[in-house]
N, C-alpha and C positions, 0 to 999 in steps of 0.2 A: 664677650671678650673686651676687656678694658682697653681703650685706645690711649689711655694715660694712667699714670700712677703717681701718687704723692708720697714723698719720702723725705724726712728731715726738713720739712718746710719747702721743698722744691718739687716742681712738677716735671715728670719725665713722660715723653710721648712715645708711642710704639714706633719702633724703627724697623725691626725685622720680625716678621710673623713666624710662629713655631713651625708651620708647614714649609716655609721657605728654608728655615734652619735645617729641617730634616732632609730636604732635597739636596741642599749644598753639602751636608755632612756625608751623605751617601755618595755623592759625586766625588768628594775628596777621598773617601775610603777607596773607591774604585781606582782613582789615580795612584794612590799609595800602593794598592795591591799590584798594579802593573809595574811600578818602579821596583818593588822588592820581591817580585815573583821568583821563587826558588831560593830565596835568601832568608836567613834568620835575622830578625831585627829586635833590638832592645828598645822598647818604647819608654821614654822618660816623660812622665806627666808632671807638669809644674802646678803644684797646689797653691792655693785652694781653688782659684778661679777656673782651671781647666778640667775639673773632675767630671762635670756633666757632659761637656763636649767630648772628652776622652772616652767616657763610657759609651756614648752614642757612636762615636767613630769606630771604636774597637769591636763593637758588635757586628760591624760590616767588613772586618778584615778576613781575608782568606789566607793570609801569610802566617808563617810561623813567627811567633813573637813572645816576648816576656814583657811584663809591665813593672816599672819602677817609679818611685815618687821622689820628688824634691820639693823643697819649699824655700822661698826667699821672701824677704820683706823689704819693700822700697817705697811703700805708699803709707801716708797717714791721711785718712779722709779722702779727699779728691786730689791731693797733692803728692807728686812724686818727689821723693827725697834723694839727695845725692849719695847717701850711704846705703849700701846693699848688705843685708844681713842674711846669712845662711841659717835657716831655721831647721830644715831637714836636709842633711847632705846625701849625695848619691853614694850608696853602699854597694858598689859593683866594680869589678875589674873590667874595664872597657877596652883594653888593648886588643886591636884587631877586629873589633866588633862594629856592626852597622848600628848607628844610633838615630832615633827619630825623637826629637823633642816636641812635645805637644803643649802648646800654649793657648790660653784663652784669647789674649789680645797682645799685640805688639804695638806700642806707641813709640817712645824714644828708643827702645831697644837696649837701653843701658844694662838692665838686669841680664838679658839674654847674652849680651856681649861678654859680660863678666863670667857667666856660666860656660859659654863656648870656649873662651880662652883657657879656662881651667881644664875642660875636657880635652882640648887639643894637646895639652901637655902630657896626656896619658895615652896618646897614639891610637885612637880608634881608627877603624878602616874608613868610616864615613860618618858625617854628621849632617842631618837634614832637619828642617823645622816645618811643623804643621801648625798653623794658627787659624783659629776661627775668624778673628778680626785682625786687620792690619791697617794702621794709620800712616800712610806714606808721608803726609805733611809733617808729622811729628818725629819720624824716624831719623836718627842721627848717625847711622852707621852704613856700611856697605856690604855686610854679609847677606847672602841671598835667603829669601823666604820662599822656599820651593813650593810648599803646599799651603795655600790660603783660601779660605772659603769666601771671605768678603773683604774688600777694601772700603774703609769708611773715612769720613771727615774726622778732623781732630776734635771730637766731641766726647763728653763723659757719658758712658753707657753702663747700664745695669741689666741684670736678668740673665738666665741661662748660665749660671755659675758666676757671673760678674756681680760685684757687690759695691755697696757704699757702707763702710763701717760694719761689715758682716751682715748687712741686711740686703734683701732682694735677690739672693742667689737662686732661689727656687722659682722665680718667675719663668713662665714658659716661653715668653717672647723676650726680645732685646728691646730696651727702651733707651732713648737718648734724652739728656737734659735739655729742656726747652730754654731757649736763649731769651 
């Protein structure tokens, strides 16, 4: 197992091992199963980064659910942009429904805030968020992140769905940029 990887002239060191990822994803699924027991939930996976996390998480669900996908664009390389573009919109009537948004990582939270505000206008019964990674030091908002596997420092990370210019998504571990 590589303890570091090189990408685009930068070195990333292993931050979270695949075994710990699996353990935390299962624990998060158990927490979500308890929360939504006896309810139907519409799971909204934010592409592209969350697809691996979401697939692993959903395999451990005991709850009735449907899966939907959305895609936004707010990053160029390693930099978050101020403009949020909707690449794949949510095609679902959400009135009166329980929604669970599945994210790979929440840093500033700007994209998620943009999405949540749009969802709230369509009167769902509830909106919760499940995120693999959460960066509290970078977070700029006050909406709750109910389900999170890891809180991490404000570092750039790749692997397990997270990318740098569409590279490194398939890495089994999560790696952080060496400072």
